[in-house]
C-alpha positions in Angstrom: 36.8 84.1 -63.0 38.4 85.8 -66.0 41.8 85.1 -64.6 41.0 81.5 -64.0 39.7 81.0 -67.5 42.7 82.7 -69.0 45.1 80.6 -67.0 43.4 77.3 -68.0 43.3 78.5 -71.6 47.0 79.2 -71.6 47.7 75.7 -70.2 45.5 74.2 -72.9 43.1 72.8 -70.4 39.4 72.1 -70.9 37.3 74.9 -69.6 33.9 74.2 -68.1 31.6 75.5 -65.3 32.7 72.8 -62.8 36.4 73.7 -63.2 35.8 77.4 -63.0 33.7 76.9 -59.9 36.3 74.7 -58.1 39.2 77.0 -59.1 37.6 80.3 -58.0 35.2 79.2 -55.2 32.2 80.8 -56.9 29.1 78.8 -56.7 28.3 76.9 -59.9 24.9 78.6 -60.2 26.6 82.0 -60.0 29.2 80.9 -62.6 26.3 80.2 -65.0 24.7 83.5 -64.2 28.0 85.4 -64.6 28.6 83.8 -68.0 25.1 84.5 -69.2 24.6 88.0 -67.8 28.1 89.3 -67.2 27.5 89.9 -63.5 30.4 90.1 -61.0 30.1 88.3 -57.7 32.6 87.6 -54.9 33.8 84.0 -54.2 31.2 82.4 -51.9 32.6 79.0 -51.2 36.1 77.7 -50.9 35.5 74.1 -51.7 39.2 73.1 -51.7 39.7 74.3 -48.2 36.6 72.5 -46.9 37.6 69.2 -48.6 41.1 69.4 -47.1 39.7 70.1 -43.7 37.2 67.3 -43.9 39.9 64.9 -45.0 42.1 65.8 -42.1 39.4 65.6 -39.4 36.7 63.1 -40.4 37.4 59.7 -38.9 35.8 58.1 -42.0 38.8 59.3 -44.0 41.6 58.7 -41.4 43.7 55.7 -40.8 44.2 53.8 -37.5 46.9 56.4 -36.6 44.6 59.3 -37.1 46.3 60.4 -40.3 44.5 61.2 -43.6 44.0 58.0 -45.6 45.1 57.5 -49.2 41.8 57.7 -51.0 40.8 55.6 -54.0 39.8 57.4 -57.2 37.2 55.3 -59.0 34.5 57.4 -60.8 31.5 58.0 -58.5 32.3 55.1 -56.1 35.8 56.0 -54.9 36.7 57.3 -51.5 37.6 60.7 -52.9 34.3 61.1 -54.6 32.6 60.2 -51.3 34.7 62.8 -49.4 33.6 65.5 -51.8 29.9 64.5 -51.5 30.2 64.7 -47.7 31.3 68.3 -48.0 29.0 69.4 -50.9 26.8 67.9 -53.6 27.1 71.0 -55.7 30.6 70.1 -57.0 31.7 67.1 -59.0 34.7 65.3 -57.6 36.6 65.7 -60.9 36.4 69.5 -60.6 37.6 69.4 -56.9 40.4 67.0 -57.9 41.5 69.5 -60.6 41.6 72.3 -58.0 43.6 70.4 -55.4 46.1 69.2 -58.0 46.5 72.8 -59.2 47.2 73.8 -55.6 49.8 71.0 -55.2 47.8 69.7 -52.3 47.5 66.1 -53.3 49.6 63.4 -55.0 48.6 60.5 -57.2 50.1 57.2 -56.0 49.6 53.6 -57.0 47.3 53.2 -54.0 45.2 56.4 -54.7 45.2 60.0 -53.8 47.5 61.2 -51.0 47.1 64.5 -49.1 50.4 66.3 -49.1 49.7 69.4 -47.0 48.6 69.8 -43.4 46.1 72.6 -44.2 44.7 75.0 -46.8 47.6 77.2 -48.0 46.8 79.7 -50.8 49.6 80.8 -53.0 51.4 83.8 -51.5 50.5 86.0 -54.5 46.9 84.9 -54.6 44.1 87.3 -53.9 42.7 84.7 -51.7 45.1 85.9 -49.0 43.2 89.3 -48.9 39.9 87.5 -48.6 41.2 85.5 -45.6 42.6 88.7 -44.1 39.2 90.4 -44.3 37.5 87.3 -42.8 40.0 87.2 -39.9 39.7 91.0 -39.3 35.9 90.7 -39.1 36.1 87.8 -36.6 38.5 89.8 -34.4 36.3 92.9 -34.5 33.1 90.9 -33.7 34.9 89.2 -30.8 35.9 92.6 -29.3 32.4 94.1 -29.8 30.8 91.0 -28.2 33.0 91.6 -25.1 32.0 95.2 -24.9 28.3 94.4 -25.0 28.2 91.2 -23.1 26.7 90.8 -19.6 29.1 91.1 -16.7 28.6 87.6 -15.5 29.0 86.0 -18.9 32.3 84.5 -20.2 33.9 86.9 -22.7 35.9 86.1 -25.8 39.6 85.9 -25.3 41.5 88.9 -26.6 45.1 88.9 -25.4 48.4 89.7 -26.9 52.1 89.2 -25.9 54.5 91.8 -27.0 58.2 92.5 -26.3 60.1 95.3 -28.2 63.8 95.0 -27.4 65.0 91.7 -28.9 68.2 91.3 -30.8 67.8 90.6 -34.6 69.9 87.5 -34.3 67.2 85.9 -32.0 64.3 86.5 -34.4 64.7 83.2 -36.2 64.7 81.4 -32.9 61.5 83.2 -31.9 59.8 82.3 -35.3 60.7 78.6 -34.9 59.3 78.5 -31.3 56.1 80.3 -32.4 55.6 77.9 -35.3 56.1 74.8 -33.1 53.8 76.0 -30.3 51.1 77.5 -32.5 50.9 74.4 -34.7 50.6 72.1 -31.6 47.8 74.3 -30.2 46.1 74.4 -33.6 46.2 70.6 -33.8 44.8 70.2 -30.3 42.0 72.6 -31.1 41.1 70.9 -34.4 41.0 67.5 -32.6 38.7 68.8 -29.9 36.3 70.7 -32.2 36.1 67.9 -34.8 34.3 65.8 -32.2 31.6 68.4 -31.8 31.2 69.6 -35.5 28.1 67.9 -36.9 29.5 67.8 -40.4 32.4 65.6 -39.2 30.7 63.8 -36.3 26.9 63.6 -37.2 24.4 63.6 -34.4 20.7 63.7 -35.3 19.8 64.8 -31.8 21.6 68.1 -32.3 20.7 71.0 -34.6 24.1 72.7 -35.2 24.5 76.0 -37.1 26.7 77.7 -34.5 30.2 79.0 -35.5 33.3 79.2 -33.3 36.7 80.6 -34.2 40.1 80.4 -32.7 42.6 82.6 -34.6 46.3 82.4 -34.2 48.8 84.8 -35.9 52.4 86.0 -35.3 54.3 89.0 -36.3 58.1 88.9 -36.2 
């Protein structure tokens, strides 16, 4: 929070609770508490990542080709404000707009707001990368522990790895390009399938929800 406030001050931008909340991911109630009592809390909600994901998956915000629509920006009645309210009512759309513009994730056009990126991409030097690393490491460990303790007749989590250790350095770029293509295709297929089942994106009052599933993909070259 201190770094976020310092950066906004250096740029001469207005500093308020909503902007600090959107930029750091700390809940606005916690931002108030930190300012008043000086407490330190870890980021609890990455609103920018959630808004981008909803924009890319929710059919209400997709065009006829299945691509993210250009959203109107009109006070509380615009499409972008409606998108933010679908994700969370704790954040004002102006604060989320500030964060996404700060990330370089969106572009203002004559028609409205255009999504420029295909997914949430924290800056390479951002501490957010370490938070994501911790989250991914926890998911992997829980998947393995679940396999160890599961019943013999139940379907285990997938835990596989492909490894070759005698490639020529000149072929590494070719391998990276192949990895990127195949992993991105699989990621898109997975998103498309799960978005039909996620109740935030495809509401169904007959279902309760609350279950979390994860498919992680990473490469090391």
